N, C-alpha and C positions, 0 to 999 in steps of 0.2 A: 488149222494150225493152232497149236497150244502156245500159251505164253509162259511156259515153265522156265525156271532159271537155267535148266540144262540146254535149252534150245540155243543153237548157235545163230548169231546175227551176223550176216555178211553185209558189207557196205561196198559200194563201187568206189574205186580209186579215181581221183580226178586226173586228167591228163598232166597237170602240173606235178602232182605227186609221183606219177610214173616217170616223168622226165628227170626229176630230182633223183629218184632211185637209180635210174640208168646212169646218170652222171656219177653218182657216188660209187656205184658198183664198178664202173670203168676205171675211176680214179684208184680205188683200192686194188683192183686187179693189176693195174700198171705198176703201182708202188711195190706190191708183193712180188712181182716178177723181176724187179730190179731196175725199173726205169727211174732215172734221176728226178727228184721233185723239182729241182731248180733249173737244170740244163739237160733235158733229154736230147739225145743225139738224133740226127735226121734218120739214121738207120732204125733206131728204136721206134720212132714215130711211124715210119713206113711199115715196119713189122706189125704195129698195132692198128693199122688201117688209115693212116693219114692220106689225104687226098693228093695223090701224085699223078699228074696227067697221063703218062704212058700206061699206068695200071688202071686208072679210073675209066678212061675211055676205051680200054682194051678188055682184058679178061676179068677184071674185078670192079664192075660198076657199083657194087655195094659200098665201096669206099666213100662215095659221095654222101651217104647217110651216116656211116660210122664216124667219119671225120668230125661230125658235130659233137662227139662225145670224147674226143681225145683231149687230154689235159697237157698243156705246154706251159711249164714253169709259171 
């Protein structure tokens, strides 16, 4: 390995940085799609993956993870 200025240096992202990035990305995506910043409706939240028991225990178990990143007012 050379230590030339052109060599790219990669660093590992910490889990905290990754979680902050996921939260920010989800927040931006929700706002851009028209979800209210202050009072999102229940329908909007379910559409974005809120943890709703009939769906979470049924055909969409991924909601239990995604619900951690949903932003509610």
